[in-house]
N, C-alpha and C positions, 0 to 999 in steps of 0.2 A: 504494500500500500504506500502511495507516495505521501510525502510530508504534508502537502496541502490538503489532501483528503483526510488525513489524521487530524489536522487542525480544525477543519470544518466539522468533523464528527465530534470533537471535543467541545466546540462552541455550541453545536446543536444539543449535546448532552447537558451542558450547563444551562441552556435556555429551558430545556425540558424540566430540569430539576427546579428551576425558579418558578416555572408555571405550575408545576404539580408536586410541591414539596412532600405531601403525605404519601403519594404514590411512590415517589423516589425513595423515601425513607422505608416504606414497606418492602420495596424491591431489594434495597440494600440489606435489610434485616433478613429476608428470606434467603437471598443468594449469599449472604455472609456465612451461612452455615452450609455444611456439606449436604448436597442432595444425594440421597441413597436410592438404590434399586427398590422399587415398590412405592416410592413417593408418588402421590397423585397431584398433578398440576391441572388446575381448572381455570378456564377463562370464560368470561361472559362479555358480550357486546350488546349494548342497548342503544339503538338509534332512536332519535326523536320520532314519536308516533308509531313505533314498531314494538313488537314483543321481543324480549331478550333472546339472544341466541347463545347457547352454552355448549361447551365441549370440555372434555378432560382427557388426560393421558396418564397412564401408569408408567413411570420411568423404568426402562430396562437397562441392562448392562451396556448395550450398544449405544444408548442415549447419553451416557455419562461423559464421553469425550466431547461431544457437541456442547453440552451444558457447560463444561469447564472452559471451552473456547469462548463461549458467549460471555461467561463471567469475566474472563481476562480482557475481552474486547471492551467491556463496560467500565473497566478501571482506568 
């Protein structure tokens, strides 16, 4: 990844944390601990005027490397 892209991502992350401090703190708390096989991750999206859409996944051994890479990217 080139340095300009990294700087842009860091600025976007900082702006996101400013706009959504509770979500950012929640995410840091959850991702600050090790995610283990069997952990269930759930997400819900609620658009204005629509019913929420929800899904979840149970973390498998093969998911752990991706999760660790995402955690490193976010730091």
